[in-house]
N, C-alpha and C positions, 0 to 999 in steps of 0.2 A: 576530552568536554567535560563540563560542569553542568551536571544535571540537578533543577530541584531538589530539595530534600524530600517533599512528597510530591512526586508527578503523575502517579497513576490511582485513582480512584475505582473499584469494582462495585457493582449494582447487581441484584438479584431482582430489584423493582426499581422503577423510576418515579420521580414527583416531579412538579412543575418548581419547589423550593430547592431544588437540587441544582437549578442552572437560574436561579433568581438574579445573579450577576453578571449573565450575558446578556449581552445586546441585541445578537443575532446567532440563530441556528441556520444553515444551510443543511439542506436534507434533500433525498429523493422524493419528487411527487408520488411516484408510484413505484411498485416492486413486484416481480414475480415470487420473491422470498419473504416470509413472516417477517423476519430481522430487519429488511428494507426499510420498512416505514413503520415508525414507531409509534401507536396511537397518541402518544402522549406530545408530540408536534402538531397534530390537528387542534388539541385543548388547548395549547399554548397560543397557536396561530387566531384559534376560534375568540382567545381574550384581547388580543392584539396582532393583528395581521401584520405589523410593521417588524414582529421579532422572527420571523420564521421565511427565508427565502426558498421556496420550491424551485428544484432542478430538475428538467427533463432533458436527457442527452439525446444528442443528434447526430448519429454516428460519432466516429472518436473527435471530431475536430469542433464542435460546436454542441450548445445547451441553450434552451430555454429558461431564463431566471424569471420567476415569478414574484412578486415581491408588493403586498398590499393591493393584489389585484390588476396590476400591471405586467405584463408580460414583456421580455426583451431577451431576443437572439443574439449571443455574446458568440465570437471566435475563442474556442479557450487557450490560443497562442497570444492572443491578446492580454499582456499582462496588464497594462494600466486600464483596460476595462475592469479587468477582474479586481483590481486592488482597490477601483474605485468604490467597489463592493462593499469593500470589508474595512476599508480605511477609516481609521477615527472610532472604531468600533471594539468590542471584546465579542471575539466569535466563536463559536463552535461548529466544526464539520461533522458532519454524522456520515462517514465513510461508507457505511453498511452494505447501504444499497445502490450505489454509484461506481462505475467503474473506475479503474485506474485512469481513463484517460480524462475525465472529470475531476475525482478529488486531488490528483496529483496536482493539477494547474491551480485548483484552489487554494491548497496549502502554499505553493509557490507562491501566492500572491499576499497570503497573509504573512510568510517569511519576507518576503519584500518590504512590506510595510510595516513591519516591527509591530504588530499587532496582537494586542494580547489572544494567545489562539489556545484552545483546545480540540481535541479530535475523539469522537465517539467511537467505538467499534464493538458492535452486537456479536457475538458468536450464536450460529444454528446450535438447537438442541441434537439434532442430528444430520449427516450429508445422505442424499440419496445414494443407495450402494447400487453397481453396476449389475445389470441384470445377466452378465455371464464374464463375471472379474477375471483379469487376469494380473500377472505379476503389477505391469505399469499402471492397470487403472480399475482400482478396487471400488472408486466411488465416479457416477456418472455427473461429471460436474459440465463439462463443455461439447458442444456441438461439433465446432471447427476451431482453428486459429486461423486468423486474417495474414499473420504472418509480421515479420518485423518491420517497424518503422516508429520512430521518436514519441514518447507521449508529447502532448500539445505542450509548448512552450521549452523542450528539453532538447530539441537539437543541436548536434554539432556540429561545426564545419571544420574544423579541424580534428584528425585522428592523435591517435599516441605519437609521441616524437622519436620512439624507437620500439618499432613493433615485435623486437624480441623480449622486449620486457614489460611483458602484460601478463594480468590475470583474469580469469573467467570467474567472478565470484558470484556463485548459483544459491539462491534462497529456497530451498528445494520444498516440493509441497507433494500432493498426492497425483500428480499429473507427469509421469517421467518423460514423456515424450517432448516437453517444452525445454528444459534445457539442454536436451540433445539437439534441437532442430534449432536454438539459438547459437551454441558453441559452434556448430558447423559453419555459422555467416562469419567468422573470424577467420582471417590468414595472415599467418600462418596459425596453426590450432596453439592456443594458450594453453598455461599451466591452469587446472580447477583447482578452486578452492570451495568447498559447499559447506552451505550453512545450515543445520538442522533445528528444527524447534523442539527444544528441549530445557524444563518439561513443556509436554506439549498440551494441548487444551482437554484432550481426555489421555489418560493413561497409556493405550497402546497404539497414538498417533505417531510418535517418533519411528516406532517399529515399521509402522505400515510407510511412514515417507523412505525409509532405507529400501525397504521391498520396491515401493512403485519406483525407485531412482536405482535399482541394483545395477540395471543393463550402465547406465550413463557412470555409475562411479566405476565401476568395471573397466569401463573402455578408456576413462581417462586416468585409472590409476588412484584414484582420490580419497579411497577409504581412510588412507592414514591421514588426510591432510582436513578431516571435516573439523569445523567451527561448531560450537553451541550457541543458543541463544532461546529463551523461553519464548514459545509461539505467540505468546499473546503481546511481546513487550517490544516496541521501537527503541527503546532505549539499549536496551541490551543488544537488538539488531545494529544499532549505531556502534556501540560500544566494541562487536565484534568486528564491524567493519575496519574501526580504527587500529584493534589488535593485528589484522592481516594487514594492513598498511605497515605498520612497525614491523614486523617480520620480514617485508618484502618491500623494504624503503627504494622507492626511485622507482617503482612498477606502475603502470597506467591501470586502472580497475576498469574493468566491464561488470556493472552489476546488472544481474538478472533477478528481478525480484518475483518469482514464479511461486513463490509459496503463501505464506500467510499475508494478510493483509496489515496487520502490524509490523511486521518483517518489510513489507514492501513502503511503509509508511516510513520504515528508517531507514532506507536504503534510500529514499527520495531525498528525507532531511539529510543525510550525510552527501548525496549528489548538490546539493543546494550548496551547501558548506565549503565544497571542494569542488569549484566547476573546472578547474583547468587539469585536474588530472584523474577524472574517473567519467563517467559516462552511464546512464541507465539504456539496458535493453530491454525490449518489451515486444510480445508477440499478438497483443490485441485477442484474448480468446472470446469467443461466443457463448456466453452463460446460457446451460439449459435451465429452461422453466422449472421449478419444481427440484430444484438439486439441492436444496437443503430445506427442513422444515423447523418449527418452532424457534423460540429463542431462548438462549441460553445466557450466561453470565454477559454483563453490560462493562466494557473498559471505557474510561474516560483519561485522554493523556493529555496532561497539564506542559503545554511548551512554553508558556509565558510569554516575554516577548523576543525569545530567541536571542538572549544576553548571555548563552554562555562563552566559556574559553578553554581554551588549550591546557593540558594538564600536563 
């Protein structure tokens, strides 16, 4: 895949002038995290209500879109309805306060419509530490997992043509139970290829990730197959999956985006570009309120109009 020469901008502070060329910002109306609802969007909406679409998820299958004072509830698997919102506009999706089941269908609609698209991700300043941490749960991030179910619009009716030639590509994070639970849903058990975020958001985060997933890595003897991609970069995540594809030519890929949101974005993008030989596996965690605090570096990823080509 050929990426734009300059495809990521990083900010420690944002101003409305940074997004003067964006027609529509799509963002969470509210959030339990500081980074999930940036004050800048309120300022832009106050000046021009038609430039900000506020999203309120309703479960994992629908959401209310509020634009210029008008509310509309949409099914998130309805690609035509989502495409109608973004078509003909330059779009910025703030994924920071949105669950995967909401931002991924929006990204899919932008990808389908080939509109000029940017995605924003705000790092937290810190994660909430678990009150009694163990190796698999250093941070207190989720209350429960709803279980394996497709992201809206990403369901596949056909499985792999040869179940003996499958890979489970796990984008690892701080919750070691998540890839374990997903891998067990596949029969026969596939070969596991993990992807770890290196460099991490913080210097020590890659070692935390490996420690939290120690049992999973040992059980599947996957230490020697670990791949690396910058934790904050969907473009590197995409390239890591491409390299795995080259190394395991002809294999069907199960992509488990259970690590950083930028890695999940890269995995979703890859799945959209390769719909016949891979699929997304997701477990829909219920996030704990106050799981993070503060706002760290803000990343803005420029996908252009998705006109990259194979190399």
